[in-house]
VOPAGU-2260 file (C-alpha; in pm, 1 decimal, decimal comma):
REM VOPAGU-2260
SITE   aa  ch    i         X         Y         Z
SITE  MET   A    0       5,0      -0,5      22,8
SITE  PHE   A    1     107,5     374,5    -105,5
SITE  LYS   A    2     265,9     537,5     207,0
SITE  GLY   A    3     280,5     893,5      81,0
SITE  LYS   A    4      42,0    1196,1      55,6
SITE  LYS   A    5    -313,2    1125,0     -83,0
SITE  ILE   A    6    -511,5    1327,8    -300,6
SITE  GLN   A    7    -867,1    1452,2    -161,1
SITE  SER   A    8   -1160,3    1393,0    -390,9
SITE  THR   A    9   -1227,8    1763,2    -479,5
SITE  THR   A   10    -856,3    1793,5    -608,2
SITE  ALA   A   11    -881,4    1449,4    -781,7
SITE  LEU   A   12   -1220,2    1578,0    -959,8
SITE  ASP   A   13   -1027,5    1903,6   -1054,7
SITE  LEU   A   14    -754,1    1699,7   -1208,4
SITE  MET   A   15   -1007,6    1479,6   -1409,6
SITE  ARG   A   16   -1178,0    1793,9   -1526,2
SITE  THR   A   17    -844,8    1890,9   -1705,6
SITE  GLY   A   18    -779,7    1543,7   -1876,3
SITE  SER   A   19    -658,5    1329,5   -1594,4
SITE  ARG   A   20    -777,3     972,9   -1528,5
SITE  LEU   A   21    -840,2     762,8   -1237,5
SITE  VAL   A   22    -627,5     421,7   -1300,3
SITE  GLU   A   23    -716,5      90,4   -1103,0
SITE  LEU   A   24    -377,6     -73,6   -1037,8
SITE  HIS   A   25    -309,2    -436,9    -889,0
SITE  ILE   A   26     -11,9    -458,6    -689,6
SITE  ARG   A   27      95,4    -781,3    -535,3
SITE  ASN   A   28    -227,5    -909,1    -350,1
SITE  SER   A   29    -404,0    -537,6    -336,2
SITE  THR   A   30    -551,1    -275,9    -556,4
SITE  GLU   A   31    -395,5      65,2    -563,9
SITE  TRP   A   32    -635,9     415,0    -710,6
SITE  TRP   A   33    -383,2     682,9    -900,3
SITE  ILE   A   34    -509,4     995,6   -1058,0
SITE  VAL   A   35    -282,7    1018,9   -1391,8
SITE  PRO   A   36    -134,0    1237,6   -1363,0
SITE  GLY   A   37    -194,1    1373,1   -1057,2
SITE  GLY   A   38    -122,4    1130,2    -771,5
SITE  TYR   A   39    -249,7     855,1    -518,8
SITE  VAL   A   40    -612,1     817,9    -412,4
SITE  SER   A   41    -760,4     603,1    -103,9
SITE  SER   A   42   -1013,4     343,4    -226,1
SITE  ASP   A   43   -1294,1     567,0     -77,4
SITE  VAL   A   44   -1218,3     824,8    -276,8
SITE  ALA   A   45   -1170,4     611,5    -571,1
SITE  ASP   A   46   -1569,8     501,9    -524,1
SITE  GLN   A   47   -1677,4     851,3    -487,0
SITE  ILE   A   48   -1509,0     964,0    -824,5
SITE  LYS   A   49   -1632,2     630,1   -1001,4
SITE  GLY   A   50   -2003,8     720,3    -855,4
SITE  HIS   A   51   -1996,6    1069,9    -964,9
SITE  PRO   A   52   -2228,4    1146,1   -1280,3
SITE  ARG   A   53   -1968,1    1261,5   -1524,0
SITE  VAL   A   54   -1745,3     984,7   -1482,8
SITE  VAL   A   55   -1751,7     698,9   -1715,3
SITE  GLY   A   56   -1569,7     357,7   -1709,9
SITE  GLN   A   57   -1347,5     293,9   -2048,9
SITE  HIS   A   58   -1398,5     -73,9   -2068,2
SITE  ASP   A   59   -1041,1    -143,5   -2099,2
SITE  ALA   A   60    -945,1    -422,3   -1878,5
SITE  LEU   A   61    -801,2    -716,9   -1939,8
SITE  PHE   A   62   -1111,1    -905,4   -1898,7
SITE  PRO   A   63   -1427,7    -780,9   -2154,1
SITE  GLY   A   64   -1675,3    -556,3   -1996,5
SITE  LEU   A   65   -1460,8    -458,9   -1699,7
SITE  HIS   A   66   -1298,8     -88,9   -1657,1
SITE  GLN   A   67    -919,2     -19,8   -1558,7
SITE  THR   A   68    -974,3     371,5   -1616,8
SITE  TRP   A   69   -1220,9     630,9   -1535,3
SITE  ARG   A   70   -1253,3     955,9   -1743,8
SITE  MET   A   71   -1474,4    1277,9   -1737,2
SITE  VAL   A   72   -1747,2    1279,1   -1980,9
SITE  SER   A   73   -1595,9    1540,7   -2199,8
SITE  PHE   A   74   -1245,5    1366,7   -2223,2
SITE  VAL   A   75   -1416,9    1052,9   -2387,4
SITE  PRO   A   76   -1450,9    1008,0   -2749,3
SITE  ALA   A   77   -1824,5     988,8   -2887,7
SITE  THR   A   78   -1775,2     603,3   -2911,2
SITE  ASP   A   79   -1552,2     467,0   -2678,5
SITE  SER   A   80   -1290,9     127,9   -2735,2
SITE  GLY   A   81   -1565,9    -118,0   -2638,6
SITE  GLY   A   82   -1833,5      40,2   -2869,5
SITE  ILE   A   83   -2053,6     169,8   -2622,6
SITE  GLU   A   84   -2188,6     544,1   -2684,1
SITE  ALA   A   85   -2058,2     776,9   -2440,0
SITE  VAL   A   86   -2365,3     943,1   -2275,6
SITE  ALA   A   87   -2344,5    1265,0   -2124,6
SITE  HIS   A   88   -2551,1    1311,7   -1799,0
SITE  THR   A   89   -2809,8    1574,0   -1727,1
SITE  ASN   A   90   -2770,9    1563,7   -1364,7
SITE  GLU   A   91   -2431,7    1719,2   -1336,7
SITE  ARG   A   92   -2355,9    1909,2   -1000,3
SITE  ASN   A   93   -2022,2    2031,1   -1041,5
């Protein structure tokens, strides 16, 4: 587990609004979450980010239908790599 400074959810979302993405990394027998570029986030913050109405998974994990990265809708092509159209959510609060 990463022992350095963690990025808080507001900072992480601000970074994602400028193009950074949330990435799930599997390290030894655990999972770490990173904002790339940016820094480490806790699993609680990662869950908050994934639940944000403007954040979508990229269907880019090893197994079909799973996500390893998440981006803000404004940085997702109209059709992502999985052939699923990205839909802008209308209930955005931020």
